[in-house]
C-alpha positions in Angstrom: 4.4 18.1 -8.8 5.6 20.4 -11.6 7.4 19.1 -14.7 11.1 20.2 -15.0 11.8 22.0 -18.3 15.1 20.2 -18.5 13.3 16.9 -19.1 10.2 18.2 -20.7 11.4 17.4 -24.3 12.0 13.7 -23.6 8.3 12.9 -23.6 5.7 14.0 -26.1 2.4 13.9 -24.1 -0.2 11.9 -26.0 -3.2 11.0 -24.0 -4.0 7.3 -24.4 -0.9 6.4 -26.3 1.7 3.8 -25.3 5.4 4.1 -24.7 6.0 4.9 -28.4 5.1 8.4 -27.3 8.7 8.8 -26.1 10.8 10.7 -28.6 13.7 9.3 -30.5 16.6 8.8 -28.1 14.3 8.4 -25.0 15.4 4.8 -24.7 18.7 3.6 -23.3 21.1 1.2 -25.0 19.3 -1.9 -23.6 15.9 -0.7 -25.0 14.5 0.4 -21.6 13.1 3.8 -20.9 15.7 6.4 -20.1 14.3 8.2 -17.1 16.6 10.9 -15.7 17.8 10.2 -12.1 15.5 11.8 -9.6 12.7 12.2 -12.1 9.3 10.5 -11.9 7.0 9.0 -14.5 3.3 8.7 -13.8 0.6 6.5 -15.3 -3.0 7.4 -14.8 -5.5 4.7 -14.0 -6.9 2.9 -17.1 -4.2 4.3 -19.4 -1.2 2.6 -21.0 1.1 5.6 -21.5 3.6 7.1 -19.1 4.0 10.8 -18.6 5.7 13.4 -16.5 3.3 14.2 -13.7 1.6 17.5 -13.9 0.4 19.6 -11.0 -2.9 18.2 -9.8 -2.6 15.0 -11.8 -3.5 11.7 -10.1 -1.2 8.7 -10.7 -2.1 5.0 -10.3 1.5 4.0 -10.8 4.7 5.9 -10.3 8.2 5.0 -11.4 11.4 6.6 -10.3 14.2 7.2 -12.7 16.5 5.7 -10.0 14.7 2.4 -10.1 13.5 2.1 -13.7 16.9 1.7 -15.3 18.8 -1.6 -15.1 21.7 -1.3 -12.8 22.8 -4.9 -12.5 21.8 -8.1 -10.7 19.7 -8.0 -7.6 17.7 -10.4 -5.5 14.5 -10.3 -3.6 12.8 -12.6 -1.0 9.4 -14.3 -1.5 7.5 -15.7 1.4 4.2 -17.4 1.5 1.3 -18.4 3.7 2.1 -17.5 7.3 -1.6 -18.3 7.6 -2.0 -17.6 11.3 -4.2 -20.2 13.0 -3.7 -23.1 10.6 -1.2 -25.0 12.6 -3.6 -25.6 15.5 -6.5 -26.1 13.2 -4.6 -28.8 11.2 -3.4 -30.4 14.4 -6.9 -30.9 15.7 -8.1 -32.1 12.4 -10.6 -29.3 11.9 -9.5 -26.7 9.4 -12.9 -25.1 9.5 -12.4 -24.0 13.1 -9.8 -24.5 15.9 -7.9 -21.5 14.5 -7.9 -19.3 17.6 -4.2 -19.7 18.4 -1.6 -17.9 16.4 1.4 -18.2 18.7 3.5 -20.6 16.7 2.9 -18.9 13.4 3.9 -15.5 15.0 7.1 -17.0 16.2 7.9 -18.5 12.8 7.1 -15.2 11.0 9.3 -13.3 13.4 12.1 -15.8 12.7 11.7 -15.2 9.0 11.9 -11.4 9.4 15.0 -11.8 11.6 16.6 -14.0 9.0 15.9 -11.6 6.2 17.2 -8.6 8.3 20.5 -10.5 8.8 21.2 -11.0 5.2 24.1 -9.2 3.5 23.8 -7.8 1.0 20.3 -6.8 1.7 17.5 -7.9 -0.7 15.9 -5.3 -2.9 12.5 -6.0 -1.5 10.4 -8.7 0.3 7.0 -9.9 -1.1 4.6 -12.0 0.9 2.1 -14.1 -1.0 -0.7 -16.6 -0.1 -2.8 -16.5 3.0 -1.9 -14.1 5.8 -4.4 -15.6 8.3 -6.5 -18.8 8.6 -8.9 -17.5 11.1 -9.7 -14.2 12.8 -10.1 -14.6 16.5 -11.5 -11.6 18.2 -11.6 -9.4 15.1 -14.1 -6.6 15.4 -13.4 -4.6 12.2 -11.8 -5.1 8.8 -10.3 -2.0 7.1 -9.8 -1.9 3.3 -9.4 0.5 0.4 -9.5 0.3 -3.4 -12.9 1.8 -3.6 -11.6 5.4 -3.7 -14.5 6.6 -1.5 -15.6 6.1 2.0 -18.0 3.2 2.6 -18.8 0.3 4.9 -21.3 -1.8 6.8 -21.8 -4.6 9.3 -22.1 -8.4 9.0 -22.8 -10.6 12.0 -21.2 -8.1 14.3 -18.1 -7.5 12.1 -17.6 -4.0 10.9 -16.3 -3.5 7.3 -14.7 -0.2 6.9 -13.7 1.1 3.4 -11.4 4.2 3.4 -11.2 6.6 0.6 -7.9 7.4 -1.1 -4.9 9.5 -0.5 -4.9 10.0 -4.3 -7.7 10.0 -6.8 -11.2 10.5 -5.4 -14.1 8.7 -7.2 -16.8 10.1 -4.9 -17.3 13.2 -2.8 -14.7 12.6 -0.2 -11.5 14.6 0.2 -7.9 13.2 0.0 -7.2 11.8 3.4 -6.3 9.2 5.9 -8.3 7.2 8.5 -7.2 7.2 12.1 -8.1 4.1 14.0 -8.0 4.0 17.8 -8.0 0.7 19.6 -8.9 0.3 23.2 -9.5 -2.8 25.3 -13.2 -2.2 24.9 -13.8 -0.9 21.4 -12.4 0.4 18.1 -13.1 4.0 17.2 -12.1 5.4 13.8 -12.5 8.6 11.8 -11.5 9.7 8.3 -9.6 13.0 8.2 -8.8 15.0 5.1 -5.1 15.6 4.7 -5.6 19.3 5.2 -7.7 18.7 8.4 -5.2 16.2 9.8 -2.2 18.5 9.1 -3.7 21.7 10.5 -5.8 20.4 13.4 -4.5 16.9 14.3 -6.6 14.4 16.2 -9.8 15.5 17.7 -10.0 16.0 21.4 -12.2 12.9 22.0 -9.6 10.6 20.6 -6.8 12.3 22.5 -8.8 11.9 25.7 -9.4 8.2 25.0 -5.7 7.7 24.5 -4.9 9.5 27.7 -7.3 7.2 29.7 -5.7 4.1 28.3 -2.2 5.3 29.2 
């Protein structure tokens, strides 16, 4: 993403410095950063300072000028602990097991989503905290990230899949996405580079498996 010349003078790039790197007048009347509407600030992993993103730069945090400035009161919704499986486990008095039924929690979670969607005005965002699930009935694979490289392994029949990043690569992998195909018999997955997925799409084997299921 190239830096627009019109806003280039607002920020004096200083690697490793804090927000004091902004020039005089770069803050608004309330003391917050004045980021031009439609512009973006980028902060690299492990650094404190914000900067206009350069071509090829990798950002761990991105702030839009439209969101960074104070525009008035807003509200958001916080939910906690849908914890699928706990209702039955608690009812049978065994929270270490008995968590193979999620039906009631799913209904309650759907009710929560429907209630939020009916609100007017709409909340700015919704954040869900706490435990998402209590047990994992029938789970064959767990997919995660954060490692910024592809990795994984097996534990007692459960596959752990770590997908590399869309952004910064800390290994030898390319920027990409993982496609996960779920059938009634198995889970098949493959990591594609962004260029590969854009130009070639899904490989024939996956397309054929989808066709058989449908």
